[in-house]
C-alpha positions as MATLAB code, in Angstrom:
seq = 'XXXXXXXXXXXXXXXXXXXXXXXXXXXXXXXXXXXXXXXXXXXXXXXXXXXXXXXXXXXXXXXXXXXXXXXXXXXXXXXXXXXXXXXXXXXXXXXXXXXXXXXXXXXXXXXXXXXXXXXXXXXXXXXXXXXXXXXXXXXXXXXXXXXXXXXXXXXXXXXXXXXXXXXXXXXXXXXXXXXXXXXXXXXXXXXXXXXXXXXXXXXXXXXXXXXXXXXXXXXXXXXXXXXXXXXXXXXXXXXXXXXXXXXXXXXXXXXXXXXXXXXXXXXXXXXXXXXXXXXXXXXXXXXXXXXXXXXXXXXXXXXXXXXXXXXXXXXXX';
ca = [
     -45.424   68.179   51.597;
     -47.297   65.798   53.886;
     -45.886   62.340   54.602;
     -47.713   59.299   55.897;
     -45.693   57.068   58.217;
     -47.333   53.700   58.786;
     -46.073   52.224   62.036;
     -45.144   55.747   63.074;
     -45.568   54.938   66.762;
     -43.082   52.106   66.593;
     -39.409   52.221   67.416;
     -38.019   53.228   64.000;
     -41.207   54.978   62.958;
     -41.240   57.386   65.899;
     -37.635   58.372   65.227;
     -38.501   58.917   61.567;
     -41.499   61.095   62.481;
     -39.313   63.218   64.752;
     -36.734   63.738   62.005;
     -39.396   64.645   59.417;
     -40.910   67.215   61.775;
     -37.444   68.658   62.379;
     -37.213   68.964   58.582;
     -40.418   71.082   58.626;
     -42.666   68.389   57.149;
     -46.248   67.650   58.081;
     -46.769   64.031   59.100;
     -49.677   61.640   59.422;
     -49.045   58.634   61.676;
     -51.075   55.488   61.008;
     -50.604   52.921   63.764;
     -52.745   50.470   65.724;
     -50.487   50.974   68.792;
     -50.230   47.248   69.351;
     -46.583   47.652   70.341;
     -45.962   51.404   70.365;
     -48.422   52.692   72.943;
     -45.532   54.063   74.998;
     -44.765   56.515   72.160;
     -48.269   58.013   72.024;
     -47.491   60.921   74.343;
     -44.205   61.502   72.519;
     -46.039   61.838   69.184;
     -48.994   63.764   70.607;
     -46.797   66.642   71.750;
     -45.090   67.064   68.379;
     -46.221   69.885   66.081;
     -47.497   69.091   62.574;
     -48.337   65.465   63.441;
     -51.809   63.978   62.965;
     -52.425   60.548   64.519;
     -54.782   57.990   63.018;
     -55.245   54.938   65.211;
     -55.997   51.915   63.065;
     -54.583   48.889   61.281;
     -53.201   48.608   57.769;
     -55.419   45.554   57.248;
     -58.439   47.867   57.456;
     -58.818   49.204   53.917;
     -61.134   52.061   54.899;
     -58.618   53.341   57.450;
     -55.771   53.005   54.941;
     -57.725   54.904   52.247;
     -58.567   57.692   54.687;
     -54.921   58.120   55.678;
     -53.497   57.959   52.152;
     -56.095   60.366   50.744;
     -54.501   63.052   52.927;
     -50.805   62.540   52.076;
     -48.270   63.185   49.307;
     -45.889   60.293   49.943;
     -45.646   57.206   52.145;
     -43.074   55.673   54.445;
     -44.420   52.160   54.985;
     -42.914   50.780   58.215;
     -45.927   49.077   59.813;
     -45.374   45.341   60.247;
     -46.034   42.297   62.347;
     -42.404   42.132   63.341;
     -40.057   39.713   65.089;
     -39.218   36.293   63.655;
     -40.329   34.212   66.696;
     -43.617   36.105   66.849;
     -44.357   35.263   63.221;
     -43.577   31.591   63.818;
     -46.090   31.620   66.663;
     -48.817   33.286   64.561;
     -48.116   32.934   60.818;
     -51.691   33.790   59.791;
     -51.656   37.221   61.438;
     -48.118   37.757   60.177;
     -49.338   37.123   56.631;
     -52.379   39.382   57.001;
     -50.377   42.359   58.255;
     -47.128   41.994   56.350;
     -48.545   40.955   52.959;
     -52.227   41.924   52.790;
     -51.531   45.107   54.752;
     -48.805   46.126   52.319;
     -51.065   45.343   49.370;
     -53.715   47.611   50.916;
     -51.149   50.405   51.107;
     -50.056   49.934   47.492;
     -53.602   49.741   46.146;
     -54.645   52.904   47.985;
     -51.490   54.615   46.727;
     -52.534   53.694   43.186;
     -56.053   55.023   43.737;
     -54.857   58.369   45.100;
     -51.949   58.830   42.660;
     -49.212   58.755   45.298;
     -45.911   59.378   43.566;
     -43.407   57.783   45.936;
     -43.264   55.092   48.631;
     -40.390   53.915   50.802;
     -40.944   50.342   51.942;
     -38.993   49.110   54.950;
     -38.048   45.510   54.314;
     -35.635   43.371   56.311;
     -32.334   41.554   56.036;
     -34.272   38.479   57.175;
     -35.305   37.883   53.557;
     -31.781   36.572   52.859;
     -32.347   33.831   55.416;
     -29.959   30.933   54.953;
     -28.677   32.029   51.550;
     -25.094   30.861   51.179;
     -24.115   33.913   49.122;
     -21.804   36.334   50.973;
     -21.724   39.245   51.225;
     -25.475   39.773   51.019;
     -25.829   41.541   47.671;
     -29.349   42.717   46.949;
     -29.747   40.511   43.864;
     -28.602   37.289   45.540;
     -30.997   34.376   45.933;
     -33.176   34.868   49.061;
     -33.925   31.884   51.294;
     -36.377   33.146   53.953;
     -36.693   30.954   57.042;
     -39.699   32.436   58.837;
     -43.209   33.690   58.037;
     -41.963   37.205   58.831;
     -39.202   36.932   56.225;
     -41.580   35.418   53.656;
     -43.976   38.313   54.214;
     -41.260   40.897   53.739;
     -40.041   39.232   50.549;
     -43.545   38.872   49.107;
     -44.183   42.552   49.823;
     -40.973   43.470   48.006;
     -42.302   41.650   44.955;
     -45.635   43.451   45.211;
     -43.804   46.790   45.448;
     -41.852   46.018   42.285;
     -45.010   44.930   40.442;
     -46.826   48.134   41.419;
     -43.880   50.203   40.219;
     -43.846   48.390   36.875;
     -47.615   48.344   36.297;
     -48.817   51.573   37.897;
     -45.816   53.906   37.746;
     -45.525   54.370   41.523;
     -41.960   55.112   42.571;
     -41.157   52.494   45.214;
     -37.850   52.375   47.099;
     -37.238   49.099   48.985;
     -34.862   49.242   51.951;
     -33.581   46.122   53.695;
     -32.822   47.177   57.267;
     -30.160   45.301   59.240;
     -30.501   44.881   63.041;
     -31.647   48.385   63.969;
     -31.195   49.483   67.594;
     -31.234   52.640   69.677;
     -33.197   54.709   72.225;
     -36.916   53.998   72.664;
     -36.677   50.397   71.464;
     -38.802   48.371   73.852;
     -36.903   45.909   76.054;
     -40.043   44.508   77.679;
     -42.381   43.337   74.912;
     -42.408   39.641   74.075;
     -39.550   38.831   71.671;
     -37.812   42.123   72.436;
     -34.832   43.022   70.265;
     -31.515   41.808   71.587;
     -29.708   45.066   72.434;
     -32.445   46.713   74.566;
     -33.102   43.364   76.241;
     -29.404   42.980   77.028;
     -29.306   46.539   78.387;
     -32.366   46.067   80.598;
     -31.005   42.834   82.041;
     -27.530   44.273   82.563;
     -28.873   47.361   84.348;
     -30.967   45.166   86.650;
     -28.244   42.623   87.403;
     -29.948   39.778   85.549;
     -28.398   37.185   83.262;
     -28.226   37.947   79.567;
     -29.830   35.164   77.489;
     -27.882   34.257   74.344;
     -29.308   31.822   71.797;
     -26.444   29.958   70.176;
     -22.775   30.424   71.039;
     -22.812   34.237   70.842;
     -20.384   34.302   67.941;
     -23.101   35.109   65.409;
     -22.246   38.439   63.855;
     -24.565   41.301   62.949;
     -24.263   44.726   61.379;
     -26.116   46.439   64.215;
     -27.330   49.758   62.803;
     -28.054   52.775   64.980;
     -31.572   54.068   64.427;
     -30.472   57.560   63.376;
     -28.411   56.076   60.540;
     -31.440   54.048   59.442;
     -33.690   57.117   59.515;
     -31.201   59.296   57.632;
     -30.862   56.713   54.865;
     -34.653   56.274   54.710;
     -35.255   59.991   54.151;
     -32.525   60.107   51.511;
     -34.232   57.220   49.710;
     -37.502   59.144   49.577;
     -35.705   62.120   48.012;
     -33.731   60.036   45.511;
     -35.090   59.385   42.023;
     -32.218   56.948   41.494;
     -33.543   54.783   44.312;
     -36.845   54.220   42.532;
     -37.361   50.517   41.817;
     -34.224   49.581   43.738;
     -33.669   47.234   46.672;
     -31.005   48.704   48.960;
     -29.302   47.261   52.039;
     -29.241   49.724   54.952;
     -26.673   48.825   57.599;
     -23.685   49.832   59.645;
     -20.415   49.113   57.871;
     -18.913   47.191   60.797;
     -20.096   43.839   62.070;
     -19.886   42.635   65.636;
     -20.756   39.463   67.536;
     -23.211   39.203   70.428;
     -20.331   38.284   72.720;
     -18.543   41.484   71.702;
     -21.716   43.486   72.417;
     -21.707   42.009   75.916;
     -18.057   43.019   76.340;
     -18.949   46.597   75.332;
     -21.718   46.678   77.932;
     -19.327   45.380   80.586;
     -16.908   48.144   79.722;
     -19.546   50.898   79.727;
     -21.136   49.716   82.983;
     -17.801   48.843   84.553;
     -19.139   45.620   86.021;
     -19.289   41.937   85.292;
     -22.337   40.637   83.449;
     -23.708   37.124   83.770;
     -24.553   35.328   80.521;
     -26.620   32.192   79.973;
     -26.403   30.345   76.652;
     -29.357   28.500   75.105;
     -29.818   26.392   71.954;
     -30.398   28.169   68.646;
     -33.982   29.284   68.040;
     -35.925   28.277   64.949;
     -35.766   30.891   62.206;
     -32.672   32.641   63.570;
     -30.034   33.558   60.990;
     -26.435   33.157   62.098;
     -24.656   35.729   59.924;
     -25.524   38.722   57.725;
     -22.535   40.359   55.952;
     -24.334   42.976   53.809;
     -22.867   44.529   50.720;
     -23.393   48.296   51.089;
     -22.296   49.456   47.640;
     -25.787   50.579   46.618;
     -26.373   52.472   49.872;
     -23.179   54.409   49.264;
     -23.568   54.878   45.510;
     -27.303   55.497   45.114;
     -28.060   57.244   48.411;
     -24.594   58.681   48.981;
     -24.788   57.526   52.586;
     -22.311   56.031   55.017;
     -23.177   55.237   58.624;
     -22.312   57.977   61.111;
     -22.528   55.979   64.336;
     -19.870   53.440   65.228;
     -21.164   50.519   67.269;
     -19.281   51.882   70.299;
     -20.899   55.316   70.009;
     -24.314   53.811   69.313;
     -24.206   51.455   72.298;
     -23.080   54.259   74.631;
     -25.818   56.603   73.367;
     -28.445   53.880   73.745;
     -27.270   52.830   77.202;
     -27.229   56.449   78.403;
     -30.818   56.909   77.196;
     -32.062   53.826   79.075;
     -30.304   55.000   82.229;
     -32.014   58.399   81.926;
     -35.471   57.003   81.104;
     -36.043   54.067   83.476;
     -39.849   54.379   83.465;
     -40.460   55.107   79.767;
     -42.059   51.726   79.008;
     -43.919   51.176   82.286;
     -47.350   52.135   80.956;
     -47.018   50.338   77.613;
];
């Protein structure tokens, strides 16, 4: 069995590749390394991994990669909400056209199964709580629109062309190897980097917004289970930690782990930010048989320890 991981050099993708290799699978990584260059050496040293450098908006590159694989984990994306607001055209090209290229090549080469990594951002400002997968989405950014449109394309390709597609809506994934230095870095690695260097932590809003921060290993475990599950075919499934926590509480955890005071600076809300998530995880538990392993306390400690031990990991990215 040979799996293609698009975006395999990215934060979640590189963890997924590692886990697949540990499970004795051959892996092809398709990535343009626009934001995962720091993981190149990590991937290059792994056995049973072939690396194709290229973009999912290049149909020839996509066809070459998919012609060599048995199934697809599609994680490549133009990610981050603020980034998509800054460049909606490129966001659309990568997140929608890129996904369509993947699906069309999968149809051409008779790929049986695809896992598509979507995002909790598709719920946007929906007033339905908890976030059940069939509630009315109200995306508030080009990134979220792209993810939702790609979900629809995945469902259409399953219905029309008999490709088994499993759609996973990830919630606030964090963990080791998540870049704290790229523009629009995710909040937890950025908090950790600032805290370790004695800088103020920037918080947009009042800090009481709550998230189901999900440790990357839990996300990867659930993703692999989805690929194996026939019951997941055609389904949209929330993937998240079962406990929610506010940004202010994350800061308190960092203070406790570092045993020092941390300065915080509050800013106005950013456009496109969603204040609360509250996922319903019934389908994750019932269809995938999965419950998160990492508590937020364990996940934060593991992540913080990794950043302490790898201070120069991102320097050449």
